[in-house]
N, C-alpha and C positions, 0 to 999 in steps of 0.2 A: 772574384771573379773566375778564381781557379774551380770551384764547386759548379759552377755551370758549365763552365769549360770541359770539367771530368764528367760529366751527367747528365749535359745535353737539358733540352728544355725543362726535362720531371725537376731538376733541380730550381727551378723558378718558383714552381708553387712552395718553394721555403723562404722565399724573398720578402721583407716588409715592405712598407712602401719606401721608405726608403731608399731600401737597398735598391730596389727594383730602377726609381729614378737614377739612382747614382750609376746605373748600369748604362739605360739609355743614353743620357749623357754623354760618359764617357763614348758609347760606340756609336755613337749618331753627331757628333760635334765636330764641325769642320765639313761635314758633306755635303756637297751642292746637290740643287731640286734633280739635276739630270744625273748623278751617282747612283741618290736614293732611288730614284725611281726605277735605276736597269737594275739596282738590287734586288727589289722587290721583284720587279719580272722577272728575275735569274729565280726567285724564291717560290714566286706564285707556276713557275713551268715545271720546276723538280721534285717541291716539298711535296712528301706524303704522309698523312694521318698516321699515325704510330697503330693505333689499334684497328684501322680495317684495310691499311696496305693500299689506299687508291689517294689520287691526286685532290686535294681538297678542291678545286675548281669541279672535279666531277662527282662532291658528294653533296652535293644541292637537293634540294627536297622537289621531287617534279611537281605534285599537285601545286609547292606555293609557283614554283617560276610559270606553271599556268597561269594561275592568277594575275600576276606579274603582267605576264604576254598579254590577257585580257583586257585587263584594266588600261595598259599603254596605247592597245589599239583601240579602245573607246575614246583616247581622248587627256587618260589619267596621266600625272607625274607620278613618279613612285620613286622614294626616295628608300636607301636601305639606310637601317641606324646599326650602330657598331660598338662595341666598349673596345673595339684600335683605334689608333691614331687617325685621324682625316689625313695625314701625308698618306702613309701607309696602305690605306681604303683607295685614293683617289689612286694611286698607282697601281696598283691589285688589279 
């Protein structure tokens, strides 16, 4: 884990699946839902994209947001699919 601590998110790209699973298990074991949700909310409120220097919530694609709003206004239920964990997405 020292590589990730020393080099931040860039180090995650070098991990294989087994190492990534080990890291997630070590850092998430014992967290109750409320604590996890709080950590995600804190991260979402402050984390910025390294390239764009903007909060992740400010980097949405405006035409896609408009389409989602239009569909929901017309009775559609929209779902967002992500490669992230479901607990993280729900909390964020």
